[in-house]
N, C-alpha and C positions, 0 to 999 in steps of 0.2 A: 591509459593503456595498462592492462594487467601485465606484470612481469612474466617473462618467459622462463625465468630462472627456476630450476628445480634443485633443491638441496637434499642430498642424502645425509641423514643425520643419525647419530647414536644418542638415544635417550638414556640417561644414566639410571642405573638401578643400584641398590645397596651392594649387589654382587653382579657385575657385568653390565649389560645394556640391552635396550630394545632397538631393533633396526627400524628406521622410519624414513619417510619421504615428505618433505615440506615444500609446498609452492608458496613463496612469501608474497607480501603485499606489493602494490604498485610502488614504484620508486618514489620515495619522498612523501608518500601518503600514509599516515598512521591509520591502521584499520580500527573500525569501531567494534568489530568482533573477530574472534579466531575460531577455529573448529578442529575437532578431533573426530576421525572416522574409524569405526571399529569393524573388523572383518568377520566373515562367517566361520563356522566351526573348523578348527585346525585338523581334526581327525577326518573331516570330509574334504580336505584339501584347501580349506580357506586360508587366504593370505591377503596382505594389503594390496596385492595386484588383482584381486577379484574385480570383475568388470563393474559390478554394482557399486562397490566401494570407490573405484576410480571415477565413475560417472558422478557419484554424489560429491566427491571432492571437487571435480571439475565444475559442477554447478555453483558451488559456493565460491570458488576461485573467480568465477566470471563476474561476481559482484564485489570483488576485492575483500573477500573473507579468506585469509590464509588457511589452508587445510593441511592438517597433519594426518597422514596415514601411517600406520605402524604395524609391525608383526607382533602378535602376542608371544609370550614366553615359549621357547622351544620351536618357533616357526622361523624358517629362513636363518638369518644370522643372529636372531634374538637369543639371549641367554636363557637357561633354565629348561623346564619341561612343562608340558600341558598339565593344568591343575584343575580341570573339570569346572572352570568358571569361578574358582575361589581366588587364586593368585592373580588371575586375569583382571579382577577388580582393581588390584593394586597397579597393574600395568596401565589401566586407564588413568589412574591418579598420577602416575609418573609422567604420562604423556601431557596431562594438564599442567603439571608442575614445570615441565620443559617449556611449554608455551608461556606460562606466567612469568618465567624468567626472561624469556625473549621479548614478551609484550606485557610489561608490568601494568596491572590494573585493567587490562582489556578482557571483558567477559567472553565466555566460550559457548559455543553450540556443540553438543555431542550428537553425532549421527551413528546409529548402529544398524547393521544388516544381519538378520537372523541371529545366530549365536552372539554376534557383536552387539545386537540390540539387547539381548538378555543381560549381557555384562555392562554395556555402556549406559543404558538407561537407569540401572540401579545406582551407579555412581553419580550420574547426572542429577538424579532426584535429590541427593543429599549434599552434593558438593557446592559450596557457595560461589565457586568460580564459574559455574555453569548457569547461563541465563535461560537456555531453551534446549529442546531435544527433538530428535527425529528418529522414529523407529520404522525400519523397512522390513517387511516380512517377519513381523514379531512372532517368535515361537511361544505362544501363550502357555503351552503346557509346562515349559521350563520354569516359568515364574512361580509356580506352586503356591498360589495364594498371594504373592506379592503384587499389589496393584499400584505401586508407586504412591501409596497412601501418604497424605500430608504434603504432597508435592504440588505446588500451585504455579509452577513455571509453564510457559507455553510449550505445547506438545503437538507434534504432527505425526500421524501414523499413516503409512501407505502400504496397501496390501492387495495382492492379486486375488481375484475371486476364484481362480483355478489353482491356487497354491496347493501343491501336492505334499509339501513337507510341513508347513505350518497352516493348517486349514483356516480359511477365512472366518467360518462361523465361530470357531474358538477364539480367534483374535477379537471378533466383534463382542463376544460375551465378556472377555477380559477388559476391553476398552470401556465398556459401560460402567465398570467399577473404578476406573482411573479418574482422579480428581480433575476438574477444569482448572485452567483453560486447556482445551484439547480439541482435536479434529481428526477424523479418520476418513481417508479417501480410498474407495474401492476402485481398482482398475479392472474393469470387466474383462474376464477371459485371460488375465495375466497369470503366469506361473510364478513359482517362488523366486526365480531369478529375473523376472520381468523381461524375458526374452522378447526382443523387438518392441518393447514398451519403455525402454529406459529414457528416451527423450521426454516422455510424459512425467516420469519420476523426477527428472531434473527440473522441469518447469514447476512442479509442485514444491520442490525444495526451495527454489529461488523465490517463488511467490510467498512462501511461509517466512523466509528470512527477511524479505522486504517489508513485512508487517512491522518489524521493529528495527530494521536496518535501512539507512538511506545514505 
């Protein structure tokens, strides 16, 4: 049985902290993986309470992968100010550090939605603590030529074919240049926020995680 406990946590920064929510592992069961979930654009109202972020965390928690959602700098109670995706890279690293202290030696999965994918996937590609990554509604334009080159970790991308914010065709073109192993799943007719299609997204995340988690 997965723990019903939800922890409101402060992730330490050199100055201040990031506000986070962690649903931990089953009682007495050491997890094989942990996860960090990164939210969409702060200037568009994105927070760790975004429905896509919440549902992604819920999917991983259902198979005993503790999921840490957090607010980027300047969002909610998190210290600092929006930094256009630069300082936010460090925010992801601090979240990974928080988990590595709580779960020493346990590898991580990084999940990012929209702006959260732009930030989270770049950190995940280079950080040895990360084993795999998931990009939801990846905003290909923002990557500006960065195709996660030299990253050979497992990758799952989920995208709506009717995404009005991050067009699917651009995501597909970007995906073609990303190194294997990788897979992209198109959800026919889904918009950027996967409205009414989130159960499908959750199933895809669980199936992906189960390819290396049992």
